[in-house]
N, C-alpha and C positions, 0 to 999 in steps of 0.2 A: 183823273183819280180813278184807282184799281173799278173793275166789275164786279159787285158782291154775287158770292157763291153759296148756295144755303143746301144742307145736303141735311137728311134726318139721320139722327141718334137713335141706337137701341138704349131704352132705361131700362134698367134691373124691373122690380116686383113696385113700380109705381102707376100712378095712373096719371101723372103730369106728361108731356111729348117736349123732347128735346130738338134744337138743330145746329148745326156744325157754320158761321157765318164767317168767310174765305172771302179774302180781293187779291185779283188775280188783274197786274200785280200789286202785288201789296206796297203798303206808300209808311212812311213814317209817321203820318196824320195818324193811321187807325194800328191797333193788334194785328199780327200777321192775320188771325181769328177770333172768334169768342163762339159762346155758345148760347143760345138761345134758349129759357122756358118757359113753355108755354103752359099756366096754371091757371085756376077761378078768377077771372077780376076781382079787384076787391076796391073800396072806396078809398081815392086819393087820401083823406083823412087818415086813414088807418095804416098803421105798417104790418106786411106780412112777420109770419113767425120764420120764416126763412131769413128774412133781414133783419128783423131784430137776435134772435138765434145769431146769426151769422156776424153780428156787432161784438156780442159778447164774446165769442170765442175770435173775431178777431184779434183786440183789445188785449186777449190772451197768450197772443203770441201763436195760436194754434190756423196751421195754412187752410183757409177756408177759400175759394176766388172773391179776386173781386169782384166791384159790382159797377157797373161802366154805369147802366142807367136804368129805369124800368118806364111801363108803360100802364099804371094801375089798370085804367078801363077796358087793356085789351088781355089782361093778364100774362103781360110779357115783362120778361127779365133780361138782362145781355149781359153777360157773365165771363169771365173768365174763363180763360181753355184748358181744361187740366192733359187735354189728350186721351189715346184712344184705350193706354195700357193702363190695368186694373193691378191693385196688389195680390188679387187672386190669379193675376197671370203671370205676375213674377210667380209668386208659387208652383206655378205650374210648372213653370217650364226654368226656374232656376236651378242653378248646385245648392246643395243642402246650405255653403258656408252664405250664399245670397238668399234662401230663403229666411235666414236667421239673419240677416241682415233688416230688411226688407220687414220682418218682424218689429224689429226694433227701433225701425223709425215709425213703422204707426203707432209703440207704445210710446215713444215722445211724446209723440204727441196727444194722445191719452193720459196722462201723467199730466201735461200743462191744464187739460179738463179739471182733471182730481185733484189738483195744488190749489193754483191763482184764480184757475177758471170754479171753483168750486167755492171758497174763502171770500172771493168779489162779489156780494151778491149786488146782480142786476135788477133794480126794478121793472125795467124796462124790457128785462128777459123774460118769456113767458115759462121757459123750463122749470125758473125758481118759485109760481105756483101753483106746478103741478108735480106727483108723486108716484112713483110706483109704490100707490098704497094696495089693500088685503082688497077691492074693489075692483082695482086697474086691472092689478095681476090675476085676479078669478076672473074676472073678461075675456083676458086671452085664454086662458086655460078654456072654458067653455064657447070660443072660436075657435078652439081645435075639437071639444067635440062635438059641435054642428059640422065645421066642415072635413075633418078627417074620418071623424068615427063615422057620424052619421052621413054626411053627404059624398066621401069618396069611398068608403067600405061598405056604407049601405045597412050599416046593424039600427034595426029598428029598437029603441030606449024604452024600456019603462019608465015611470015616475020612478018607481021605486031604484032602479039602475042607475038613470041619472040625479038623484041625489046621495046615493055610495058614492059615484063618481066627484061629487061637489064637496062630499065633506072631504073625500082623501084631498081633494085641489083645496080648501081652503086652508086644510092643517100646512099643505108644502105656502101656500102666499102667505102665512100668517107668519112663521117665520120667518123668510125673503123682508116684508113689512117692517120687523121690528129691528132691521139692522140699521148701523147710520148711512146718512143719506150722503149722495157725492153726484154731481154733478154726470147726467147718463145722457151720450150723443142719442141713446135707443138701439141703435140699429148698424153700431160700428162692427163691418167686415168686409171680406177681402173686395165683393164686389161694390162697394160706397168709397171704396177709398182710392186714389189713382196715386200712382208713382207717378212724381211728377218729377221732373228737375233734381233726381237725387231725394226728395222728402214723398214723405206721405202726404198729399193731397187729401181732404175731407168735404166728403157730399153729404147730402142727405138729412141733414142733420136737422133741421125745423123742427119733429116732434119730440126734441132735447125735452128730457123733466128728470128730477129728483130721486136717487134708488142707491140698490146695495153697491159697494164700492166693486165688488168685482163683474158686475153686471155686462161692462161695456169689452171687460179683457174676457168672459168668458163670450160673447158674440163672436169678439175676433177669433179663437180659436176655436168654437166650436159648431162652426155655421156651414151647413151643408157638409161636404165630406174634409173639412178642413183637418178635422184628425188624422184621419189613415191618411192624409196628405202628409201629414209635414212628417208624425212618426213620433210618439211618449217623448222621446228622449229632448227630439227643438220644441214641442209643446212646455215640459219641465225646465227647461232653460229658458221659454219666452217667458215663467210665468216668476222666477228667479230672476230675471231683470225686470220687471216690471216693480218686484217690491224691493228690488237693491234700489231702483231710481225711484221712486215713490221716498223710500226710508231717507234716501241723500238729499232731498230736494226739501224732506219735511223735519227730520234729523229726531224721528221716530220711529221707532223698531214695531212692527210689525210682528203680529202673531203667525205664525205659518200655517200651524195647523188648525185654526180658526177660520187664514184667513182658505185656506186650501176646503175647507167643509162647507164654508158659505159660497165659494167659486161654484163647489159641484150641483150643489143644491139650487143655485143661479140657471147650472146649465140645463139641468131636469126641464125647469119651466120656460125656459127661453127656446130650447128645441125641444119640446110641444108646441107653445108659440107658433115656431118657423113650422113648424110641421103644418100645422092650421092653416097659417098661410101660403104652403108650398099645396096644400090640397085646392084652400078656395083658387087657386091659381089657373091648377087644375080641372077642375072642373066647372067654374062659376064663369073663371075668362077663357075661358079656350087657349089657355097655354102651356103646353102639355110638357113643354122643354123643362117644367119647375119638377115633375113629376122624379124624376131616375133622384132630385136630394132627400126623398125621402129617409128609403132604404138606410143608409148611411146615416141619416140624423137617430133614427131611433134604433139603429143598433149602438152607438156609442151612449145614448141614451140609457139604455139597460145594463150596458156595464159601468156606467155612473151610478146608478139607484140599485144594483146590488149589493154598493161596501157599506151602504148605508140601513139597519134595520129599521128606523123609523119613516123609509120609505118603501119598505116592505108592501106592505097594503094596496098603494097606488100600483108597484107593478104590480099586484097579480091581476087588478083590476084591470088595469092595461092588457093585459097578456089577453084576456077576454075579448078581445077587442083586433089589435095586432097583426092582419094577416101575417 
């Protein structure tokens, strides 16, 4: 039998730890490699969200890693290995045509989540009991306030300044929470999607919940420096591809103007939430590699906000604090 070799892997902004297990030489009894995910232990009679959400996605054809085995008492899961090539790396190194192709592959998986993955409610999948409601959306913006405005940029907020921000945040969150809800991966971006055997392999889906239709598409196309990397023409092409695929799958026309408006508002909330995460990773977790993502995220955010009169009060407030 082969000798197992264990190699640590770099996770994205995650508290979980990952290792690649290889056999040398490989044998027909085992896959050539697998990924060991180390998380918090769980009781054997409880199903972790990663497993229950993954089962739901797999049932609807979404490319998620197979689970080879688990050890609940040790917090261990043995997963299919999707390799080291992320969608983001394909976007950074590929030709313009290849960037479009890989974006379309990621959108193909998203369309499965938004059609049969949304229609078929699985009571065992926790996503259907969770939503991007006002409290959840607002808590993410307060996370931005705490870790970016106060933590990273070191502003001291008076009670009245904090209340003013919260009121502007709440107006945005109320608008988003009122939209029809679809299955949302919640962290669907180029660093959580692997380029694997010509398909987009989806990871890190355990925090899924129901939310606005454009949420994951906005995450995919606006996270970190993606808008500058892909360019406006490719972003438009990929948005159009999503709408065409959804209309083909559902047989229902989508109001492109309304979708675009909701996409932009979702992107504003998502970019603020992401900036809070990057700030927390930088300050709290001493992972400064996330700091360079803040500037392009905020630049995109402000460009989008300038298009909407309803977002001007929030934009004016943010400009008091953004360096």
